[in-house]
C-alpha positions in Angstrom: 150.6 76.0 116.2 149.1 72.8 117.6 148.7 74.3 121.1 147.1 77.5 119.7 144.6 75.6 117.6 143.8 73.1 120.4 143.3 75.7 123.1 141.2 77.8 120.8 139.1 74.8 119.8 138.7 73.7 123.5 137.7 77.1 124.7 135.2 77.7 121.9 133.7 74.2 122.3 133.1 74.8 126.0 132.2 78.5 125.9 130.5 79.3 122.6 127.1 77.7 122.2 127.0 77.9 118.4 130.4 76.3 118.0 129.6 72.7 117.6 131.6 71.5 114.6 131.4 67.9 113.4 134.1 65.8 111.6 133.2 67.4 108.2 133.5 70.9 109.6 136.9 70.2 111.2 138.2 68.7 107.9 137.0 71.8 106.1 138.6 74.2 108.7 141.9 72.3 108.6 141.9 72.2 104.8 141.1 75.9 104.6 143.9 76.9 107.0 146.4 74.7 105.3 145.5 76.0 101.8 145.6 79.6 103.0 149.1 79.3 104.4 150.3 77.5 101.3 148.9 80.5 99.3 150.6 82.9 101.7 154.0 81.2 101.4 153.7 81.2 97.6 152.6 84.9 97.7 155.6 85.8 99.9 157.9 84.1 97.3 156.3 86.1 94.5 156.4 89.3 96.4 160.1 88.9 97.2 160.9 88.2 93.6 158.9 91.3 92.5 160.7 93.4 95.2 164.0 92.3 93.7 162.9 93.1 90.2 161.2 96.5 90.9 163.5 98.0 93.4 161.6 101.3 93.6 158.9 99.5 95.6 159.7 98.0 99.0 159.4 94.2 99.1 157.1 94.4 102.2 154.6 96.6 100.3 153.7 93.7 98.1 152.6 91.7 101.1 149.5 93.8 101.6 148.1 92.5 98.3 147.9 88.9 99.8 144.3 87.9 100.2 144.5 87.2 103.9 140.7 87.6 104.5 139.6 84.8 102.1 139.8 82.0 104.8 137.6 83.9 107.3 135.1 84.8 104.5 134.8 81.2 103.4 134.3 80.0 107.0 131.6 82.6 107.6 129.7 81.7 104.4 129.9 78.0 105.0 129.6 77.8 108.9 128.9 80.8 111.2 130.3 84.0 112.6 131.6 82.4 115.9 133.7 79.9 114.0 135.0 82.7 111.6 136.0 84.7 114.7 138.1 81.8 116.1 139.6 81.2 112.7 140.5 84.8 112.3 142.3 85.0 115.6 144.3 81.8 115.0 145.1 82.9 111.4 146.2 86.4 112.5 148.5 85.1 115.2 150.1 82.5 113.0 150.7 85.1 110.2 152.3 87.4 112.7 154.7 84.6 113.6 155.3 83.8 110.0 156.3 87.4 109.3 159.0 87.4 111.9 156.8 87.9 115.0 155.3 91.1 113.5 152.5 92.6 115.6 151.6 94.9 112.8 151.0 92.0 110.3 148.9 90.1 113.0 146.8 93.3 113.5 146.5 93.8 109.7 145.4 90.2 109.1 142.9 90.2 112.0 141.2 93.4 110.9 141.0 92.1 107.3 139.6 88.8 108.4 137.0 90.3 110.7 135.8 92.9 108.1 135.7 90.2 105.4 133.7 87.8 107.6 131.3 90.6 108.6 130.8 91.6 105.0 129.6 88.2 103.9 127.2 87.6 106.9 124.2 87.9 104.6 125.8 86.7 101.4 122.9 85.6 99.2 124.4 86.6 95.8 127.8 86.7 94.4 127.9 90.5 94.1 127.9 90.5 98.0 131.3 89.0 97.9 132.8 91.8 95.9 131.1 94.3 98.2 132.7 92.6 101.1 136.1 92.6 99.3 135.7 96.4 98.7 135.2 96.9 102.5 138.2 94.8 103.2 140.3 96.9 100.9 139.1 100.1 102.5 139.9 98.8 106.0 143.3 97.7 104.8 144.0 101.2 103.3 142.8 103.0 106.4 145.0 100.9 108.7 148.0 101.3 106.4 147.5 105.1 106.3 147.2 105.3 110.1 150.2 103.2 110.8 152.3 104.9 108.2 151.9 108.3 109.9 152.2 106.8 113.4 155.6 105.5 112.4 156.6 109.2 111.8 156.9 108.9 108.1 155.8 111.8 105.8 153.5 111.9 102.8 155.4 109.9 100.2 154.9 107.8 97.1 155.4 104.6 99.1 152.2 105.3 100.9 150.3 105.4 97.6 151.7 102.0 96.7 150.7 100.6 100.1 147.1 101.9 99.6 146.9 100.4 96.1 148.1 97.0 97.3 145.9 97.1 100.4 142.9 97.7 98.2 144.0 94.9 95.9 144.2 92.5 98.8 140.4 92.9 99.4 139.6 92.6 95.8 141.7 89.4 95.4 140.0 87.9 98.5 136.6 88.3 96.9 137.8 86.8 93.6 139.4 83.7 95.2 136.3 83.2 97.5 134.0 83.5 94.5 135.9 80.8 92.7 136.4 78.6 95.7 132.8 78.4 97.0 131.6 75.9 94.3 134.6 73.7 95.0 133.9 73.7 98.7 130.2 73.0 98.1 131.1 70.0 95.8 133.9 68.5 97.9 132.5 68.9 101.4 128.8 68.7 100.4 127.8 72.0 102.0 124.7 73.9 100.9 125.3 77.7 101.2 122.7 80.5 100.7 124.2 81.1 97.2 123.7 77.5 96.3 120.1 77.6 97.5 119.4 80.6 95.3 120.9 78.9 92.3 118.7 75.9 93.0 115.7 78.1 93.2 116.3 79.6 89.7 113.1 79.0 87.7 115.2 78.5 84.6 116.6 75.2 85.9 115.3 72.2 84.0 113.9 70.5 87.1 111.8 73.5 88.1 110.5 74.0 84.6 109.5 70.4 84.4 107.8 70.7 87.8 105.8 73.8 86.6 104.5 71.9 83.6 103.7 68.6 85.3 102.4 70.0 88.6 101.3 73.6 88.1 100.4 75.4 91.3 
């Protein structure tokens, strides 16, 4: 893990012009990656428990509801697309190792992260987050359908569950990102486009006072 992150960072620092993170950015990236994998491990535990309880659904099917894309979406909103790309690649490879060297899970996470990061590239209102989550869900569902039939499996109820959980993964990503952005802005002192629009709201007390005392 250390080697992957270091080589990725070294390559991006030397080869990508817009990748120039400072100490605050590195702390944010490290915290996001750590929190994401804590969430994934907790989700795996919950999914395994649900699989043992509801035996008519395969345990692995619940994994597709994990909000894998939330880290890349956060990084893209706070920093830039180049950093989000590097984060997505590292995250996908590590998740693949976490799930027993699964190439499919690595591909699934990479596509989710890239679609999510692309979906929030012009995020100036919170509704954009849910729109991006919707596209992540559609991408998850399309990938699950394609790989289900590539594996030689027929049309069955399990595919419907996979699609539902894949769509849920995108929706959960949007919800978590929406709730996490204010925390990131407060802890790391970032000013996102969403924060700027909130500050520009003419209903805020400061702007109302300014309109009265200094009109025009």
